[in-house]
Backbone atoms as SQL, in Angstrom:
CREATE TABLE atoms (id INTEGER PRIMARY KEY, chain TEXT, resi INTEGER, resn TEXT, atom TEXT, x REAL, y REAL, z REAL);
INSERT INTO atoms VALUES
  (1, 'A', 1, 'MET', 'N', -46.931, -18.988, 62.017),
  (2, 'A', 1, 'MET', 'CA', -46.293, -17.742, 62.272),
  (3, 'A', 1, 'MET', 'C', -46.680, -17.167, 63.597),
  (4, 'A', 2, 'ASN', 'N', -45.639, -16.876, 64.442),
  (5, 'A', 2, 'ASN', 'CA', -45.993, -16.331, 65.814),
  (6, 'A', 2, 'ASN', 'C', -46.342, -14.849, 65.702),
  (7, 'A', 3, 'ALA', 'N', -46.724, -14.337, 66.860),
  (8, 'A', 3, 'ALA', 'CA', -47.226, -12.978, 66.896),
  (9, 'A', 3, 'ALA', 'C', -46.085, -12.049, 66.608),
  (10, 'A', 4, 'ARG', 'N', -44.830, -12.216, 66.994),
  (11, 'A', 4, 'ARG', 'CA', -43.717, -11.419, 66.584),
  (12, 'A', 4, 'ARG', 'C', -43.484, -11.346, 65.172),
  (13, 'A', 5, 'GLN', 'N', -43.483, -12.418, 64.511),
  (14, 'A', 5, 'GLN', 'CA', -43.334, -12.398, 63.036),
  (15, 'A', 5, 'GLN', 'C', -44.475, -11.622, 62.333),
  (16, 'A', 6, 'LYS', 'N', -45.693, -11.807, 62.827),
  (17, 'A', 6, 'LYS', 'CA', -46.819, -11.162, 62.245),
  (18, 'A', 6, 'LYS', 'C', -46.742, -9.605, 62.401),
  (19, 'A', 7, 'ILE', 'N', -46.216, -9.133, 63.543),
  (20, 'A', 7, 'ILE', 'CA', -45.986, -7.702, 63.801),
  (21, 'A', 7, 'ILE', 'C', -44.849, -7.289, 62.983),
  (22, 'A', 8, 'GLN', 'N', -43.736, -7.992, 62.681),
  (23, 'A', 8, 'GLN', 'CA', -42.729, -7.562, 61.801),
  (24, 'A', 8, 'GLN', 'C', -43.214, -7.467, 60.408),
  (25, 'A', 9, 'GLU', 'N', -44.123, -8.442, 60.004),
  (26, 'A', 9, 'GLU', 'CA', -44.601, -8.292, 58.598),
  (27, 'A', 9, 'GLU', 'C', -45.438, -7.153, 58.455),
  (28, 'A', 10, 'ILE', 'N', -46.307, -6.727, 59.412),
  (29, 'A', 10, 'ILE', 'CA', -47.139, -5.582, 59.404),
  (30, 'A', 10, 'ILE', 'C', -46.233, -4.365, 59.272),
  (31, 'A', 11, 'GLN', 'N', -45.280, -4.304, 60.140),
  (32, 'A', 11, 'GLN', 'CA', -44.301, -3.138, 60.121),
  (33, 'A', 11, 'GLN', 'C', -43.580, -2.970, 58.855),
  (34, 'A', 12, 'ARG', 'N', -43.151, -4.015, 58.316),
  (35, 'A', 12, 'ARG', 'CA', -42.478, -3.940, 56.986),
  (36, 'A', 12, 'ARG', 'C', -43.347, -3.463, 55.855),
  (37, 'A', 13, 'ASP', 'N', -44.533, -3.926, 55.769),
  (38, 'A', 13, 'ASP', 'CA', -45.443, -3.534, 54.815),
  (39, 'A', 13, 'ASP', 'C', -45.851, -2.139, 54.905),
  (40, 'A', 14, 'ALA', 'N', -46.086, -1.674, 56.218),
  (41, 'A', 14, 'ALA', 'CA', -46.417, -0.258, 56.480),
  (42, 'A', 14, 'ALA', 'C', -45.239, 0.607, 56.073),
  (43, 'A', 15, 'ASP', 'N', -43.990, 0.239, 56.397),
  (44, 'A', 15, 'ASP', 'CA', -42.843, 1.059, 56.041),
  (45, 'A', 15, 'ASP', 'C', -42.674, 1.173, 54.486),
  (46, 'A', 16, 'ARG', 'N', -43.055, 0.071, 53.778),
  (47, 'A', 16, 'ARG', 'CA', -43.051, 0.087, 52.379),
  (48, 'A', 16, 'ARG', 'C', -44.158, 1.179, 51.895),
  (49, 'A', 17, 'ILE', 'N', -45.259, 1.150, 52.378),
  (50, 'A', 17, 'ILE', 'CA', -46.337, 2.036, 51.924),
  (51, 'A', 17, 'ILE', 'C', -45.881, 3.467, 52.239),
  (52, 'A', 18, 'CYS', 'N', -45.277, 3.727, 53.390),
  (53, 'A', 18, 'CYS', 'CA', -44.640, 5.055, 53.732),
  (54, 'A', 18, 'CYS', 'C', -43.728, 5.515, 52.735),
  (55, 'A', 19, 'SER', 'N', -42.816, 4.611, 52.344),
  (56, 'A', 19, 'SER', 'CA', -41.753, 5.011, 51.394),
  (57, 'A', 19, 'SER', 'C', -42.372, 5.350, 50.006),
  (58, 'A', 20, 'LEU', 'N', -43.407, 4.587, 49.623),
  (59, 'A', 20, 'LEU', 'CA', -44.112, 4.821, 48.317),
  (60, 'A', 20, 'LEU', 'C', -44.870, 6.236, 48.344),
  (61, 'A', 21, 'ILE', 'N', -45.437, 6.547, 49.495),
  (62, 'A', 21, 'ILE', 'CA', -46.024, 7.822, 49.696),
  (63, 'A', 21, 'ILE', 'C', -44.975, 8.934, 49.584),
  (64, 'A', 22, 'VAL', 'N', -43.945, 8.825, 50.214),
  (65, 'A', 22, 'VAL', 'CA', -42.903, 9.813, 50.302),
  (66, 'A', 22, 'VAL', 'C', -42.028, 9.979, 49.020),
  (67, 'A', 23, 'ALA', 'N', -41.565, 8.936, 48.544),
  (68, 'A', 23, 'ALA', 'CA', -40.454, 8.963, 47.583),
  (69, 'A', 23, 'ALA', 'C', -40.731, 8.460, 46.272),
  (70, 'A', 24, 'SER', 'N', -42.070, 8.425, 45.800),
  (71, 'A', 24, 'SER', 'CA', -42.368, 7.911, 44.459),
  (72, 'A', 24, 'SER', 'C', -43.631, 8.603, 43.922),
  (73, 'A', 25, 'ASP', 'N', -43.808, 8.402, 42.660),
  (74, 'A', 25, 'ASP', 'CA', -45.014, 8.859, 42.040),
  (75, 'A', 25, 'ASP', 'C', -45.954, 7.755, 41.766),
  (76, 'A', 26, 'PHE', 'N', -45.867, 6.682, 42.683),
  (77, 'A', 26, 'PHE', 'CA', -46.684, 5.531, 42.710),
  (78, 'A', 26, 'PHE', 'C', -48.135, 6.044, 42.773),
  (79, 'A', 27, 'PRO', 'N', -49.070, 5.589, 41.933),
  (80, 'A', 27, 'PRO', 'CA', -50.408, 6.120, 41.872),
  (81, 'A', 27, 'PRO', 'C', -51.176, 5.948, 43.223),
  (82, 'A', 28, 'ASP', 'N', -51.911, 6.960, 43.639),
  (83, 'A', 28, 'ASP', 'CA', -52.719, 6.950, 44.854),
  (84, 'A', 28, 'ASP', 'C', -53.576, 5.685, 44.976),
  (85, 'A', 29, 'ILE', 'N', -54.191, 5.460, 43.907),
  (86, 'A', 29, 'ILE', 'CA', -55.083, 4.292, 44.029),
  (87, 'A', 29, 'ILE', 'C', -54.466, 2.986, 44.371),
  (88, 'A', 30, 'ASP', 'N', -53.183, 2.789, 43.908),
  (89, 'A', 30, 'ASP', 'CA', -52.440, 1.572, 44.253),
  (90, 'A', 30, 'ASP', 'C', -52.010, 1.652, 45.687),
  (91, 'A', 31, 'ILE', 'N', -51.754, 2.867, 46.181),
  (92, 'A', 31, 'ILE', 'CA', -51.344, 2.972, 47.559),
  (93, 'A', 31, 'ILE', 'C', -52.636, 2.659, 48.447),
  (94, 'A', 32, 'GLU', 'N', -53.820, 3.084, 48.020),
  (95, 'A', 32, 'GLU', 'CA', -55.012, 2.850, 48.752),
  (96, 'A', 32, 'GLU', 'C', -55.330, 1.291, 48.756),
  (97, 'A', 33, 'ILE', 'N', -55.010, 0.552, 47.688),
  (98, 'A', 33, 'ILE', 'CA', -55.179, -0.932, 47.578),
  (99, 'A', 33, 'ILE', 'C', -54.250, -1.577, 48.576),
  (100, 'A', 34, 'MET', 'N', -52.959, -1.086, 48.621),
  (101, 'A', 34, 'MET', 'CA', -52.002, -1.652, 49.579),
  (102, 'A', 34, 'MET', 'C', -52.465, -1.432, 51.006),
  (103, 'A', 35, 'LYS', 'N', -52.916, -0.289, 51.219),
  (104, 'A', 35, 'LYS', 'CA', -53.340, 0.015, 52.661),
  (105, 'A', 35, 'LYS', 'C', -54.597, -0.880, 53.026),
  (106, 'A', 36, 'SER', 'N', -55.486, -1.088, 52.174),
  (107, 'A', 36, 'SER', 'CA', -56.602, -1.896, 52.400),
  (108, 'A', 36, 'SER', 'C', -56.232, -3.300, 52.638),
  (109, 'A', 37, 'SER', 'N', -55.274, -3.754, 51.869),
  (110, 'A', 37, 'SER', 'CA', -54.699, -5.142, 52.013),
  (111, 'A', 37, 'SER', 'C', -54.074, -5.270, 53.400),
  (112, 'A', 38, 'LEU', 'N', -53.276, -4.239, 53.743),
  (113, 'A', 38, 'LEU', 'CA', -52.573, -4.333, 55.122),
  (114, 'A', 38, 'LEU', 'C', -53.622, -4.264, 56.283),
  (115, 'A', 39, 'ARG', 'N', -54.689, -3.466, 56.138),
  (116, 'A', 39, 'ARG', 'CA', -55.677, -3.406, 57.181),
  (117, 'A', 39, 'ARG', 'C', -56.403, -4.764, 57.246),
  (118, 'A', 40, 'THR', 'N', -56.656, -5.358, 56.155),
  (119, 'A', 40, 'THR', 'CA', -57.265, -6.674, 56.266),
  (120, 'A', 40, 'THR', 'C', -56.398, -7.768, 56.873),
  (121, 'A', 41, 'ARG', 'N', -55.125, -7.603, 56.654),
  (122, 'A', 41, 'ARG', 'CA', -54.193, -8.624, 57.300),
  (123, 'A', 41, 'ARG', 'C', -54.141, -8.323, 58.775),
  (124, 'A', 42, 'VAL', 'N', -54.129, -7.053, 59.166),
  (125, 'A', 42, 'VAL', 'CA', -54.097, -6.767, 60.639),
  (126, 'A', 42, 'VAL', 'C', -55.296, -7.305, 61.211),
  (127, 'A', 43, 'GLU', 'N', -56.419, -7.120, 60.587),
  (128, 'A', 43, 'GLU', 'CA', -57.777, -7.671, 61.052),
  (129, 'A', 43, 'GLU', 'C', -57.673, -9.198, 61.274),
  (130, 'A', 44, 'GLU', 'N', -57.062, -9.812, 60.312),
  (131, 'A', 44, 'GLU', 'CA', -56.995, -11.288, 60.369),
  (132, 'A', 44, 'GLU', 'C', -56.095, -11.726, 61.478),
  (133, 'A', 45, 'TYR', 'N', -54.889, -11.092, 61.613),
  (134, 'A', 45, 'TYR', 'CA', -53.874, -11.527, 62.608),
  (135, 'A', 45, 'TYR', 'C', -54.248, -11.089, 64.031),
  (136, 'A', 46, 'PHE', 'N', -54.880, -9.884, 64.104),
  (137, 'A', 46, 'PHE', 'CA', -55.152, -9.237, 65.476),
  (138, 'A', 46, 'PHE', 'C', -56.582, -8.624, 65.498),
  (139, 'A', 47, 'PRO', 'N', -57.553, -9.374, 65.396),
  (140, 'A', 47, 'PRO', 'CA', -59.012, -8.941, 65.311),
  (141, 'A', 47, 'PRO', 'C', -59.320, -7.715, 66.298),
  (142, 'A', 48, 'ASN', 'N', -58.711, -7.715, 67.397),
  (143, 'A', 48, 'ASN', 'CA', -58.967, -6.569, 68.378),
  (144, 'A', 48, 'ASN', 'C', -58.012, -5.416, 68.208),
  (145, 'A', 49, 'GLY', 'N', -57.126, -5.429, 67.137),
  (146, 'A', 49, 'GLY', 'CA', -56.123, -4.403, 66.986),
  (147, 'A', 49, 'GLY', 'C', -56.331, -3.331, 65.970),
  (148, 'A', 50, 'LEU', 'N', -57.582, -3.428, 65.469),
  (149, 'A', 50, 'LEU', 'CA', -57.931, -2.315, 64.353),
  (150, 'A', 50, 'LEU', 'C', -57.918, -0.945, 64.783),
  (151, 'A', 51, 'GLU', 'N', -58.342, -0.660, 66.042),
  (152, 'A', 51, 'GLU', 'CA', -58.282, 0.652, 66.513),
  (153, 'A', 51, 'GLU', 'C', -56.799, 1.167, 66.697),
  (154, 'A', 52, 'LEU', 'N', -56.000, 0.289, 67.230),
  (155, 'A', 52, 'LEU', 'CA', -54.595, 0.635, 67.355),
  (156, 'A', 52, 'LEU', 'C', -53.883, 0.903, 65.998),
  (157, 'A', 53, 'TYR', 'N', -54.200, -0.018, 65.100),
  (158, 'A', 53, 'TYR', 'CA', -53.783, 0.063, 63.655),
  (159, 'A', 53, 'TYR', 'C', -54.102, 1.568, 63.114),
  (160, 'A', 54, 'ASP', 'N', -55.338, 1.921, 63.236),
  (161, 'A', 54, 'ASP', 'CA', -55.872, 3.124, 62.791),
  (162, 'A', 54, 'ASP', 'C', -55.107, 4.374, 63.443),
  (163, 'A', 55, 'MET', 'N', -54.976, 4.245, 64.734),
  (164, 'A', 55, 'MET', 'CA', -54.212, 5.296, 65.436),
  (165, 'A', 55, 'MET', 'C', -52.744, 5.470, 65.041),
  (166, 'A', 56, 'ILE', 'N', -52.139, 4.332, 64.776),
  (167, 'A', 56, 'ILE', 'CA', -50.726, 4.383, 64.406),
  (168, 'A', 56, 'ILE', 'C', -50.527, 4.513, 62.902),
  (169, 'A', 57, 'TYR', 'N', -51.047, 3.615, 62.079),
  (170, 'A', 57, 'TYR', 'CA', -50.529, 3.546, 60.706),
  (171, 'A', 57, 'TYR', 'C', -51.488, 4.594, 59.902),
  (172, 'A', 58, 'GLU', 'N', -52.777, 4.523, 60.018),
  (173, 'A', 58, 'GLU', 'CA', -53.623, 5.293, 59.157),
  (174, 'A', 58, 'GLU', 'C', -53.248, 6.804, 59.397),
  (175, 'A', 59, 'SER', 'N', -53.041, 7.257, 60.665),
  (176, 'A', 59, 'SER', 'CA', -52.675, 8.544, 60.915),
  (177, 'A', 59, 'SER', 'C', -51.291, 8.868, 60.294),
  (178, 'A', 60, 'ARG', 'N', -50.410, 7.991, 60.333),
  (179, 'A', 60, 'ARG', 'CA', -49.054, 8.157, 59.724),
  (180, 'A', 60, 'ARG', 'C', -49.170, 8.322, 58.173),
  (181, 'A', 61, 'PHE', 'N', -49.887, 7.405, 57.635),
  (182, 'A', 61, 'PHE', 'CA', -50.155, 7.521, 56.162),
  (183, 'A', 61, 'PHE', 'C', -50.782, 8.853, 55.718),
  (184, 'A', 62, 'SER', 'N', -51.769, 9.323, 56.544),
  (185, 'A', 62, 'SER', 'CA', -52.390, 10.498, 56.198),
  (186, 'A', 62, 'SER', 'C', -51.487, 11.757, 56.380),
  (187, 'A', 63, 'ARG', 'N', -50.679, 11.707, 57.445),
  (188, 'A', 63, 'ARG', 'CA', -49.708, 12.782, 57.665),
  (189, 'A', 63, 'ARG', 'C', -48.699, 12.909, 56.542),
  (190, 'A', 64, 'LEU', 'N', -48.082, 11.751, 56.155),
  (191, 'A', 64, 'LEU', 'CA', -47.077, 11.734, 55.107),
  (192, 'A', 64, 'LEU', 'C', -47.753, 12.180, 53.716),
  (193, 'A', 65, 'SER', 'N', -48.990, 11.760, 53.553),
  (194, 'A', 65, 'SER', 'CA', -49.647, 12.149, 52.216),
  (195, 'A', 65, 'SER', 'C', -49.884, 13.637, 52.180),
  (196, 'A', 66, 'GLU', 'N', -50.205, 14.191, 53.370),
  (197, 'A', 66, 'GLU', 'CA', -50.362, 15.699, 53.333),
  (198, 'A', 66, 'GLU', 'C', -49.055, 16.407, 53.058),
  (199, 'A', 67, 'GLN', 'N', -48.039, 15.889, 53.614),
  (200, 'A', 67, 'GLN', 'CA', -46.631, 16.504, 53.529),
  (201, 'A', 67, 'GLN', 'C', -46.004, 16.229, 52.238),
  (202, 'A', 68, 'PHE', 'N', -46.246, 15.090, 51.531),
  (203, 'A', 68, 'PHE', 'CA', -45.367, 14.811, 50.404),
  (204, 'A', 68, 'PHE', 'C', -46.227, 14.585, 49.172),
  (205, 'A', 69, 'ARG', 'N', -47.493, 14.491, 49.202),
  (206, 'A', 69, 'ARG', 'CA', -48.273, 14.296, 47.937),
  (207, 'A', 69, 'ARG', 'C', -48.830, 15.643, 47.478),
  (208, 'A', 70, 'GLN', 'N', -48.573, 15.910, 46.088),
  (209, 'A', 70, 'GLN', 'CA', -49.089, 17.126, 45.556),
  (210, 'A', 70, 'GLN', 'C', -50.478, 17.091, 45.139),
  (211, 'A', 71, 'SER', 'N', -50.992, 15.885, 45.000),
  (212, 'A', 71, 'SER', 'CA', -52.362, 15.731, 44.476),
  (213, 'A', 71, 'SER', 'C', -53.315, 15.876, 45.467),
  (214, 'A', 72, 'GLY', 'N', -53.025, 16.228, 46.729),
  (215, 'A', 72, 'GLY', 'CA', -54.055, 16.475, 47.749),
  (216, 'A', 72, 'GLY', 'C', -54.575, 15.117, 48.206),
  (217, 'A', 73, 'TYR', 'N', -53.781, 14.086, 48.194),
  (218, 'A', 73, 'TYR', 'CA', -54.092, 12.730, 48.511),
  (219, 'A', 73, 'TYR', 'C', -54.689, 12.772, 49.994),
  (220, 'A', 74, 'GLU', 'N', -55.774, 12.158, 50.140),
  (221, 'A', 74, 'GLU', 'CA', -56.409, 11.987, 51.516),
  (222, 'A', 74, 'GLU', 'C', -56.771, 10.623, 51.812),
  (223, 'A', 75, 'VAL', 'N', -56.836, 10.279, 53.045),
  (224, 'A', 75, 'VAL', 'CA', -57.137, 8.944, 53.495),
  (225, 'A', 75, 'VAL', 'C', -58.709, 8.836, 53.615);
């Protein structure tokens, strides 16, 4: 798998997590598991990319959770 394919896979999975945060009653713990799995994959594919991942995706997940989750879901 080339770098472009890996990036597309990461984006697709992150978009899925975002949609689950926004438009479902999917349990918070399951979202956390999916986020952890995605972070592990990013670390595997791009070992030096975790800081960028945190800045882009973790902040997005947190922002969406604050806006759309009633349970006070936090990252």
